[in-house]
N, C-alpha and C positions, 0 to 999 in steps of 0.2 A: 268610406269619412273623411275630409281633411281636416283638421281642424289648427287655427293659428293662435300662438299664444307671445307675447312681448313680454321679453324677464329681463332683469337687473345682469348685467354679468356677476355680479356677486349671485345671485340665486340660481346662475346656469348649472355648476356642480351637482348642488344639490337634487333640482328637479329633473337632470339628466340621471341620476342616481335613482330614482322614484320610476323612473321610467322604465332602463332597463330590468330593475327590480322586481317589474309589474309583467316582463317581459316581451318586452319592443326590445329591436337592434336598433343600434344607429345605422341608419343606410345611405347618409351622403352628408359633407357640411359643402353650403356653399358661402362664398365670401359673397356681397353684393356693397359697388363703393356708389352710395347715394350723393343727391346736393350736400347734404349737410351731417353728413355719418356714416361712419363703414358698417356695413349690416350684415350679419351668421345671421346664417340659417341651419339649423341643427333637424333635420328629418331622422322621426324614429317612426319604425313602421312594428305593425303585428299582424296576426291573421291567424285563420277568421274569425270573428268576423276582419275584416277587413279594414284595418285602423290604421289611420297617415297622423301624425302631430308634431307640428314643428312650432320650435322653439325660436324667435328672432332677438337678436342681442343686438343692441347698436353702438355703436366703439367712438370715441374720438379718432376724426379722423388724423388728427397732430400727431398721436399715440395710441396706434390701435395696439390695446393688448387684451386676452378675454383669458382667464383661466385654464388650466388644461384640463384636459378628461382625460386623461391616457394614462391616470390610474382608476378609473373605471372600465375602459372599452381601450381595447387594443387597436381597434377599425380608428379610433377618436384620434389615437398617436399620432396615426398615417395619416389622414385628413387634414390635422394640424402642422404638420411637417411641410406639409405639401402646399397648404396655406400660406405656410411662412413664406416658403421660397418663392410661388407666382404670387405674393399679393403685400409682404412686406408685413403681416397681423403674428402678431407676437403672441404664442401659448405661453402663458409663467407657467416657473415650474415646470417646466419639460422636460421627462426626465432624459430624451435623448433628443438634446435642442441640435446637431447636427443637421447638414443639409437633407433632403432627399432626394429632390426632384432635378435642380439645379446643380451639374458637376463645379466640380473645383475651376475650371479654366472661364463660368461664366463669372462676371462682372461684381464686384461687393455692392451691395446697396441698391441693384439695379432686380428688379420685380414684374417681371414683364406683362403681369391682368391688373398692374397700378395704372390710375385714368394717364397719370403724367409719365409713363412710362418712357416714351416713343418709340423710337427706333430700336432696334437692338443696337449698343455698343460696338467696338470691336472686340472678339473674346481674345483675350490673353492666355502666357502661360498658366501651367497650374498653380495654385497657390501652395500647393506643398502635396504629399500620398496622401490617397485617400485613408482613413484611420480605419483599416481593416485591425478587426481584433487578432494578434499575433497569438496564436496556442504553440505553448512550448511544452518540452518532457522529450527525454528519451526515444530516439527514432520516430520524433515528427517532421515533418515537413509537408512544404504549400504545390500543389497544382492549380496552375491558374489555366481557366479554361474560358476564351473569349475575349473581349467581343465579337471579334469578327469568328464566326463560324464557315464549314464548309455548307454548300448549297445555297440553299435559300432562307435559310432560318436567318427569322432578324436578329439585330443583337442584344447581347446580355452577358454580363460576364461572373463567371462563377470561380470564387477562390476556394478551395478544398485544403482543411489541414489533416491527413493522413497518417494516420502507421501500420503500416504494412499497405491493405489493399482497405483496410475499416478508417470509413470515414468518420473524426470526431468532431468538425463543424464544417459547413459550409455556409458560404457568405454569396448570395447573390443580390448585382448591383446590377440596376437598369433604367432607365430613363436616357437611353442613346439616340431613340428619334422622338422626344417629343419634338411634337409639332408645334402647338400652340392651337389646339383643336378650339377651345373653349374659346380663345380671342375670333377666331376664323368665323366661329356664328354670328358674332355680336353685331349688329346692321342690317343683318341680312333679311329679306325676307321668309315669310315661314314656308312658302315652295321652294327657295330659294335652298332653306338650312337642313328641306330632307335629302337630296345628295350629300351633302357631310356626313349627315346621322348615319347612312350605309356604308360610310364608308371610314368609320369609327375604328373596328374590326370587321376587316373584310369576312372573314369567314360567318360573322352574325350580323350579317345587312336587314334580314328578317327583324330582329328580336331590337338592335338597335332605333331602328326607322319604328317598328313601331312604339317603344317607351318613346320617344322622342315624340311621334304622331296624338299619343295618349295624353302626354304632359301637354300638349299645342291645346286637343281640345276641349282641355278642361280650363287652359285659359282664358278660351274662347268660347265656352259653353255650347259647342256644337257637339250636336246628336249624331251618331252614326248610328247607320243602320243594322239590324237584327241581322241580317245575310253580310253584309261585310263584315260584321264583328267576327262570325262565323269564318270568313274568307283568311281572317287576319290567324286563325287559330291555327288553319291547314297551313298556312305558310309557314307558322311557328315549326309543323312537325315536320312537315320537309324538309327544313333546318335541320331540325335538330337528328332526320335521318341521314343526310350525306354526310353530317359531320361524325357521327358516332360511328357509324361503320366505316371510314376512315381511321379512324382511332382505334379497333377493333382489330382491323389486319396490322397496322405499324404495331401495335402493341406485340404480336405477334413477329412478325416481321424485328425486335430486339431481342428476341433467343434464337433466333436462326432456323424459324418456319415460316421460309420467304413463299414458301408457297398458296399459304391464308394470304396474307397481303395484297398479292398478286388477285386474287379473287375479290377480297372483299375492295379493289380498288376497281377491279372489274365492275363490281356493284354499285359504286360510287359514279360509275363513271354513266352506269344508267340512269340513277338517279340525277345528276345534274343535266344531263338530257332531257329529263324529262320535266325537270324546273326549269329549262328556258322552252317548254312549251308552253308551263303553265304562265310564267310570266315577263317569256321573252327574254330573261337573263339566269344564266345559270346557276350564278350565286343567289335568283331570286329579287334581284332589285326592281323597284317598279309598282312589285304588287302589293304594298302596301303604303296609302295614301292620306295625306291629313283629309280626313272625315268620309274615309272610305276604304276601298280596294278598288283592283283590275287587275282584272284574270283573263286569260286567253282562254285558256283549257283547263278541264279537270282532270286528275289521275284517273287511269282508268282501274278496278277491280283486279281485272286478271294482272297487270301491270306489276299492281302491290301486291298481290297474292303471290308472285312467282319471287320477288323482290324480298319478303319474308321469310320464302320456303331458302333460299342461298343465306342470307344473314344465319337463319337457322343452323344450316348444316354448318357456313363457316365456326359458329360458336360450339357447335357439339364435337368437331373436329378438334378445336383448341383445346377445348377441355377435357376430350379423353384421351390428348399425347399427355403422356409422362413428364415427359422434362419441361414443358411449357406450364402444367399444372405446378410443377414442384418449382419453378422460376418464379411464377406469381405468388406463388403462397405463403404468406409471414414476410415479404418484399417490401419496404420502408412504410411499416402502420404507422396512420397517424393516428394517435387514440383519441376516442370522444370527446374528452373533455380538453383535448389538446386543438381538436373543430372547433368544440364551443368558443374554446377562449380566443381564441384568431379571429373568430367571425367568418368563418368558411362558407362557403355557397354552392349549390349546383351539387351536381354527382362527386365531389369531394366531399361534401359536409355530408350525402346521404350514404356515401359508402364507408361512412366512420362512425352510421349511427344514428344521424340527425335525418329527422323528417321532415325537409323546408320545402316548399313548393310553392311559388308563386302564383301557380295557375290554382290552385286552392288556397293560398292566401289571399289574392289580390285578384280576384277574379276581372279579365275586363268583358266577358260573355258569359250567357247564360249557360256554355254548352262548351266542351272542349277540354271538362277537367279530363284527368285521368281517373278511373276508377280504381285506380291502385300504382300508390307511390313508391316505387322499387326502394329498399334501403336494405342496407348492409352492413352488422356491426364489425366488421374484421377491420377496417381500414387500411387493406395492405392492396398491395395492386391488382389480385384479385377480386377484390372486391369493387374497385372502381371496373375493371371490367366487368364483372358480372353489372353490377347497377347500369349500364352503358346498355350490355345485352339485352335484358329487362326492360328499358324504356324505350328501346327500339320497336318491341311488342306493341307498349302501350302507345306507341306515337302511330303505329301503322294501323290499329283497332279504331283511334280518333281522328285520324284520316278519313277511314270507309264511314264514320258515323256524321261528321264532316260534311263531306262531300254531296249527302241528300239537304242539305240545307243551305247548299253557294248557289247563284250561278253565275256565269261567264258576264265580261264586259265591267263596267263601270259602275258601281255601286255606291252613289252618294249619300249622304245627309243634306242636308239645306246648310247654304252658304252662310259663315259666320261672321256678325257683321264686328269689323276691330270698336275696342272698348266696349263693347256688352257684358261680358263674361269677367272672371276675376282678375283678370292680366297674369294671373301665375299658375301652374298646373303641374301636375309631379303623374307619369305613368312608370309604373313597376310590372314587368313580364319576366316570366318565368324564360330566359334563352336555355341555349344548349347547354351552356356551361352553368349558368345560373341566374341566378337575379340580378337584371340591369334596372335600375335605377335613373332616372332623367328627370329635372329640376327646367322647367322654364318661365322665363318671366318676361312679357313682352313692355311693347313701350306703346303710349298713345297712339301713334300710328298702324299698330299690329306688325311694327315691326322685332326682331329678337333684340331683347336688351339683356339678357345672360342666359345663359345656356351649361348645365352643370350636370354631362353629362358621366356614371359610373361603372364601367364592365365590372363585372364580378371578379376576374381576375384580378383587382386590386386588392379584393379581401383576401383570393385562395396566397397567390405569390409568398407570403410569410412565411407558408404551412409547407410547403416544399423542402427548406433545410431543416424543416422539424422534421420530416418525416424520416427524412436520410440519416438522420444522427443510429449510429453504430450498424450502418449498410456499409458494402463495401463498391469500390470508385465502381467496376463493370458495370453495375445494377444503377445509378444514374439516369441511363437513354430510357433505359426501362423505366424508370419513374418518373422521373421528367416528362417521358409519355401519356405515363398514368394519368398525370394533370392535364396536360397540355393546356397550358396558358396563352392567352397572348401577350404577346407583347407591344403590340400597337393599341390596342383596350389598355394599357397599363401607361403606356409611354402618351397622354394626350399631348 
């Protein structure tokens, strides 16, 4: 259930504080440039039962200013900095007013999401060095890593302040590949928006496509057949499988157990080939469509059983190896309190003792909810490994259950008529990294007026430096892989 409340800017902190105190979390902040005002949408969610509350604040377009919520919510402070960089909306009394998205070669006063922004101006020289916090003291030195990395990894800059091998502070600087995704959605048809949603973060094609479709369907009032709902849930678990097994292998690889990584990638390849038979694409694109689903084949029980046996063998061999277990245990601990304060989602949150799962809090189908959500309180690399391993078993169980409720071919609900729905909608989906939130507003002709997607990596990136405090530099690759956050999903 989603409710909308119009509030005055001065009331916003008090209303937000009450919602946060009652157990809601801030899922997104979206800025809208209406004809007569700048409108901010703060979406707060909780569940079960599935509850969604929007606070709409209207601002003077000639001087768009709003009281900051950063003192109440860490994610709010980051959304506000993003909003200032892209829209020119000023969060008053923000404790960290410096840029977040726009690097220092972006021109001053140019806000790409403002309706009068025009074409991008020529980027210039750096206005000055990025204001990294310098850590001083005897024996302290800095190690800069990136933004260009070896292999195919996307760009991100990591600045380590170190004594000996111990990390005193890490600063992760992102947004080197800001693509203007939100702007690219504007004016497209619903159908033309789907391929863009699938490519927000390539390894999460199902999760982002589903969040987008759920939002569009709420906005249009479209009904989705139960068979299609179950097919979507099945695809979501297939996506979780191939990503989690790849992570298990690469975590083993980062502690020198390359043969297990080879086996894990062999299993992942089997799953990718299975994906291709199910939707025609190795990353499962094309399976989730507005109003329904489109499957070519269904996974066979024998194949799933063989995959499950292989993965359990990999996990058993990894945890039975003393070096692997020792390197995982106690490495890069993210405490429960820190994960809660930062607003972590997905397996990062669940490995730190927070039982959060949108499949239970915000179900989109009566079937496909896990009977047990794996939670570990250790907060270390081992906990993040174990949560993935246990989620794989849960996903295999769900896929077997859902297969009996799904049919192949296109399964679509009645065609939605533009203008008959509420013209806005929200999709909340438990992607393999965590909860994805997408909010959509449609124009009167049914085209996309505004799309705001939020990948769980936006919430989880700030937790990586916290977990790495007092960790040694050689454990950075292992820790980074245990989080496995998306650059593309963050750098929209």
